[in-house]
N, C-alpha and C positions, 0 to 999 in steps of 0.2 A: 153543448148542451152541460151544465153542471150536474153535483150528482144531487142538489137537490132538489132542480128540477127534473133529473129521470127516476129518484123518488118517489115522488107525486107523483108524476104521471103514471109509474108502473102503482101507485095503492091508489091511486082516485080507478083504477079500469082493472082491479085484482083484489078482485075483496073475499077469499080464501089465507089464510097461514097458513096452510103450507105449501101454498105458491108464491108468498111474496117469502115466505126462507129458501126454501129453495132457489129462486133469482136472489137474495142475497152471498147464500152460499158459492151459488156460478160468480159473479162478484168481486166476491171475498177468493174464486181461486183463479179467475182474468186474473187480477188486484196481484197476487202471489206470481203470476209466470210473467208479466208485462215486467216488474221490478227483476224480475231470473234475469229476462233476458235485455232488460236494458229497454223496453220499449214505453211508449203513451200511459201511467199508468190509469188518468182520468178516459184516456180512451176505453181502456181493457176494462175497466168497470163501471162506465160506460151501457157501452155493450150484454154484460153482463147483467147487470140489473134492469135493463129495456127486452131482454129476446125473446118473451117470455109473457110478457105482462098482459097482447092480445090474447092468450089461449081461453079462459073462461068465459070469457064472451063472444071470443068471434074460434072455436077449438073447429069449425070445418074449413075455415080461412085461417091457421094460422099458419106457417107467420108474413102470411101475404098482405090480407085486412093492416096487420099491424105494420110494418114494413113502408105499404102505401099513407097508410096515418101519420107515420115519423117523416115524411117526406115530403107530408104536405103540410104537418105543424110544423118543423126541427129546422134545427140548421146540421143537421148528422153527418158527415160526410160518407162515399156512398161506397167506401168500404168499412163501416161500421151496419148502412141496410145491408149491403150483402152479407155481412155475417153470420145474421142475424137470420138471412133468405137460407144460407146452407147449413144454419144448423140440425138444421129438417130434413132428412136425405134424400126425400117423397118429393123434396123441390127441384130435386137435380141439376139445383146450381153448384160448380166449382167449387171449390174451399182453394182459392190463388192464394188467397195472404197468410199470413203468420196466424193474425188474427181469429181471423173466422176457423183454424184448424181449429186454435188451442181453443173456440166459443165449443167447437164440437166434441172438443175432446174431453172436457172438465164436463159441460151440460152433466150428463148419464151416471157419470161417475160422485161428483157431488152428492146425485140421492142414495150411493152405496155406504155414500161416508155418511151420511144425516142415520138411513138405518141401523146401521154399525154403531150409533151411539148411542141413538131408539133403544137399543135393546140392556145396553151398559145399567145394572142399577140406578146410577145415581143419571145415567139418563147427557151424559156429560161427554163429548168431543174428546177435548181433552187427553181424556183413558183409552178411548183408542189406539190398540200399536199398529205398528204395517203387516205384522205376520198376522194377528187376529182380522185382516181387513183383504189379506190375503187371500188368508181361508172363505170367506163368506164371499168373496168372487168366485170361487171354485162351486161353491154351496150353486148351484140353480135356485133349487128352494128359499135361498134366502133371499127377499126383494126382489121377488121374477117377475118383474114392470120393470129392472132395469135389463135395459140390453144391453149383455157385454158382446155381441156380436160387436154389437157400434164405440165403447168401450176399447176395445183390443183395437181395432180400427182408428179413431180417435190419436192414441202414441204413437199406434205408426204412423199412422199422418202426419206426426208432431215428431219423427224423429227421437221417443223419447221411447225405452222399454220400460214393457206394461206393467211390473215391480217396482221403477225410481215411478213413475208416470203417477203410481195410487200412492205413492211415500207423499211424492211434491202435493199433492191433490187435497189429504192426510192433514199437512204437516201448514197449508193455507189455510183451513177451517179448523185449522186448533188456534191456528195465531189470530183468528179474528177473533171467535172466541176470546182471549184472555185480554186484547186488546178494547172489547166494549165491556 
C-alpha cells in the first residue's frame, strides 16, 4: 500500500481534523524512527498513518474493526496489522517487532508534543524545546488525556531513555513541520 492510498483510506474513515492531525503526527514520528534505525520508512509511515483510522466510526471495536478491514481490503503485511492491534494495550496483542514497539511508543507521546505546541503563542511545534516538553510531561494536569505510564512503558520497550525518546519524537514533528 502506498502512502497516498493509506492517506485516502484514513481520510475516508476519519472526519475529524484533530484525529487526522494525530495520525499524521504519528506517521512523522514513525518515519523518523525508521530512518534512525535504517528500517523501511514507507512501512513505518503507513502503519502510523492507519493505526487509528477506524477510531471515530468504530470506537468500541477499535482497533480490531480496522485490522479486519485492512486484512480484507489491502495487502498490508501481518507485521503492520499486528502492530496496529498491539498499540492498544487492551487487545493484549504482544508487541514483538520493533515496528509494533515503535507505534506504541510514539502514539501517546505525539499528543503531548502537539499539546505543547498549541499553548505557544505561535502554536508552532518548531518552537517547543525539549526541556519544556519534559516539564509538561511531569505536570500531570497538562494534556491530562496523555497516558504517561504508556509513554514511559513505550520508551522502555524501545530501549530508549525517556528524555531521549521525547526529544526524538519532538524532533520528528519539528522536521515534518519544516518540510511541509
